[in-house]
Each structure stands twice: as C-alpha cells, then as structure tokens.
C-alpha positions in Angstrom: -128.3 8.9 -51.3 -130.4 11.2 -53.4 -131.7 13.2 -50.6 -129.2 13.6 -48.2 -126.0 14.0 -50.3 -127.4 14.7 -54.2 -130.7 17.1 -53.4 -129.3 19.1 -51.0 -125.9 19.9 -52.7 -127.0 20.9 -56.3 -128.6 18.1 -58.4 -131.7 19.3 -59.1 -132.1 17.4 -63.3 -134.9 14.7 -62.3 -133.7 12.1 -65.0 -130.1 12.0 -63.0 -131.6 11.6 -59.7 -134.1 8.4 -60.8 -130.7 7.3 -62.3 -128.7 7.7 -59.8 -131.8 5.9 -57.5 -132.2 2.9 -59.9 -128.4 1.6 -59.6 -127.3 -0.2 -57.0 -124.1 0.9 -56.1 -123.2 -2.1 -54.0 -123.2 -4.4 -56.4 -120.3 -2.4 -58.6 -118.4 -2.7 -55.1 -116.0 -5.7 -54.0 -118.0 -7.9 -50.9 -115.8 -6.1 -48.1 -116.4 -2.7 -49.5 -120.9 -3.1 -49.7 -121.3 -2.3 -46.5 -119.2 1.7 -47.3 -121.5 1.4 -51.2 -123.5 4.7 -50.1 -121.3 6.9 -48.3 -120.1 9.6 -50.2 -116.7 9.2 -51.0 -114.7 7.1 -53.7 -113.9 3.7 -53.2 -111.0 1.8 -53.7 -111.9 -1.2 -56.4 -109.2 -3.8 -58.2 -106.0 -2.2 -60.4 -105.3 0.4 -57.7 -108.8 2.5 -59.2 -111.7 3.9 -57.3 -115.4 3.9 -58.2 -116.1 7.6 -57.9 -118.5 9.7 -55.1 -122.4 9.5 -56.0 -122.0 13.4 -55.7 -119.5 13.8 -58.3 -120.7 11.7 -60.6 -124.4 12.4 -60.0 -123.3 16.3 -61.1 -121.0 15.0 -63.7 -123.9 13.3 -65.2 -125.5 16.5 -64.7 -123.4 18.9 -66.5 -122.8 16.7 -69.8 -127.0 16.9 -69.9 -127.5 13.4 -71.8 -131.0 13.3 -73.9 -132.9 10.0 -74.3 -131.4 9.4 -78.0 -128.2 10.0 -77.2 -124.9 8.1 -78.2 -122.6 8.7 -74.9 -118.9 7.5 -74.5 -117.5 7.1 -71.1 -113.7 7.2 -70.4 -112.5 4.9 -67.9 -114.9 2.0 -66.9 -113.7 1.2 -63.6 -115.6 -1.1 -62.0 -119.3 0.4 -64.7 -121.0 1.9 -62.0 -121.3 5.3 -63.6 -121.4 4.2 -67.5 -124.8 1.9 -65.9 -126.1 5.3 -64.7 -125.3 7.0 -67.7 -127.5 3.6 -69.4 -130.5 4.5 -67.7 -130.2 8.5 -69.2 -129.3 7.4 -73.0 -129.8 5.5 -76.1 -126.8 3.6 -76.0 -124.0 3.9 -73.9 -119.9 3.2 -74.7 -117.1 2.7 -71.9 -113.2 2.6 -72.6 -111.3 0.8 -70.1 -107.7 0.2 -70.3 -107.2 -2.9 -67.8 -108.3 -5.7 -69.2 -109.0 -7.5 -66.3 -111.4 -4.6 -65.2 -113.2 -4.2 -68.3 -113.9 -7.9 -68.1 -115.5 -7.7 -64.5 -117.4 -4.1 -65.3 -119.3 -6.2 -68.8 -119.4 -9.3 -66.4 -121.5 -7.0 -64.3 -123.0 -4.2 -65.9 -124.6 -8.0 -68.3 -126.0 -10.0 -65.0 -128.0 -6.5 -63.9 -129.2 -6.1 -67.5 -128.0 -2.9 -68.9 -127.5 -4.3 -72.3 -127.4 -0.8 -74.2 -124.0 -0.6 -72.9 -120.8 -1.8 -75.0 -117.2 -2.3 -73.0 -113.6 -2.0 -74.6 -110.8 -2.6 -73.7 -108.3 0.2 -75.5 -106.4 3.3 -74.6 -109.3 6.3 -73.3 -107.5 8.9 -74.6 -107.9 8.1 -78.2 -112.4 7.6 -77.5 -113.5 5.1 -79.7 -113.6 6.3 -83.0 -116.2 2.7 -84.1 -118.9 4.6 -81.8 -118.4 8.3 -83.0 -119.4 10.9 -83.0 -121.2 11.3 -79.5 -123.5 13.4 -78.1 -121.9 13.2 -74.6 -118.6 12.4 -73.6 -117.5 11.4 -69.3 -114.1 11.3 -68.8 -112.9 10.1 -65.2 -109.5 10.2 -65.0 -107.5 13.3 -65.5 -105.9 14.5 -68.5 -102.8 17.0 -68.7 -104.5 18.9 -71.8 -107.8 17.0 -73.8 -106.5 14.9 -75.9 -107.8 15.5 -79.4 -109.6 12.1 -80.7 -111.8 13.0 -78.2 -112.3 16.2 -79.4 -112.3 15.1 -82.8 -115.4 12.6 -81.3 -117.6 15.0 -79.7 -121.2 15.5 -82.2 -122.5 18.9 -82.9 -123.0 20.4 -80.2 -121.9 17.2 -78.1 -120.9 18.5 -74.4 -117.4 16.3 -73.0 -117.0 16.5 -69.0 -113.3 15.9 -68.6 -110.7 16.4 -65.6 -108.0 18.7 -66.6 -104.7 18.6 -64.0 -104.0 22.1 -64.1 -100.1 21.9 -62.2 -99.5 19.5 -60.2 -99.7 21.0 -56.7 -103.8 22.5 -57.7 -107.0 20.2 -57.8 -107.8 19.2 -61.2 -110.3 22.1 -62.9 -113.9 19.6 -64.0 -114.9 21.2 -67.5 -117.6 21.0 -69.3 -116.3 21.6 -73.7 -119.3 21.7 -75.7 -119.2 21.8 -79.7 -121.0 24.2 -81.9 -119.6 23.6 -85.6 -115.9 23.6 -85.6 -115.5 26.0 -82.4 -115.7 24.1 -78.9 -115.6 26.1 -76.2 -115.3 24.7 -72.5 -116.2 26.3 -68.9 -114.8 25.6 -65.1 -117.4 23.7 -63.5 -115.5 23.1 -59.5 -112.4 21.6 -58.4 -111.7 18.2 -58.9 -109.1 14.6 -57.8 -109.1 12.0 -60.1 -107.1 9.5 -60.8 -104.8 10.2 -63.7 -105.4 9.3 -67.5 -102.4 7.1 -69.0 -102.3 6.9 -72.8 -101.0 3.7 -73.6 
C-alpha cells in the first residue's frame, strides 16, 4: 500500500507513511471485506457508512501536519481506522460518531488493538467536542454544506482543519485545509473528493 499507492501519489511525510504502514486496515473491516483491505478505494462498513480510501486518509492527515504533542479531533469515526492512524502521530485523539453502534464497535476495535490514546464519543459531529477543545488538528470525514462554526471555534491558534465542503450537488466536494492565525481563519483547496454527507443531529 505504502509503496504502490501512497508514495507515488504525493504522500511524502515519512511519519505519515510509517503510521499508515503500522495500522492494520483489515482489523477495521468485517470479515467478508478483509480480502479487499488494501485496495485503494473506499469500502462499505456498517450503518451505510464507508472506510475511506487509504490515499485520501494519508493525504488528509499529511495536510493537517499533526505533531507529537497535538490533540486532534476527528469528526466521523466510522470504523476507527483514521483515528488509529492519527493516534500514531498525536498525543491524544478525540473522535466523534453520531451512530452509537458504529462508535461502540470502533471503540472496541481500538481498545483491542491497543490504541489507548483515542477517546470515542457519541454525538453530533457538526458541533465538534467542546470538552476536549481547542484542537491543533481537526479532520472531518463527512462533507459539510458550509463549515460548521463550532469546529472553527474549537480550532487552536495555529491549528489546521481538513474538511470536505459540498460546493454544489452537481460537483465533487472540495477538500479544504483551514488554518487559524489569531482571529483570522483562511483556507486553501486541496483536491476534489466524494464523502458521505455530514448530518447534524
């Protein structure tokens, strides 16, 4: 995966490559899906959700540039795979999932595999998780129509947020990197993506 999918397609951060290599993607999939674990595509998980394509996970994490002492927030736990990758790069990860069954399964998987610096919370991801704020890194694994204000509010000084934004129903989503400097938050577009919608509530 690292040699054939990640390095040739723009993943250059050695820490990110090492984290991707260290996390067993098959452990975050149902048994019937495990033969497909290292294909470079999104795969179905429970509750109508997906585990993201490895290249997209790696590029999102690389763009957010997590540092060893950072606290990170992930919105959209899903299977827990991206949270596990982030946990190898940050001091602590809080991941929020709106589907209780997914959250419970992800928490059990992460616990079983020893990712003990990840906290799985059940809640509305568009509200972030104020109890752990501010966050140096925020990764959002669902497409928002507009960037939720609570997520911007929970971004630390110098913090980086990577989020897919739905520009219009006819176009792919725009993956953006938002950065906070003082009161100012700016963004740049990274590349087009297709994520499930971010559903409030």
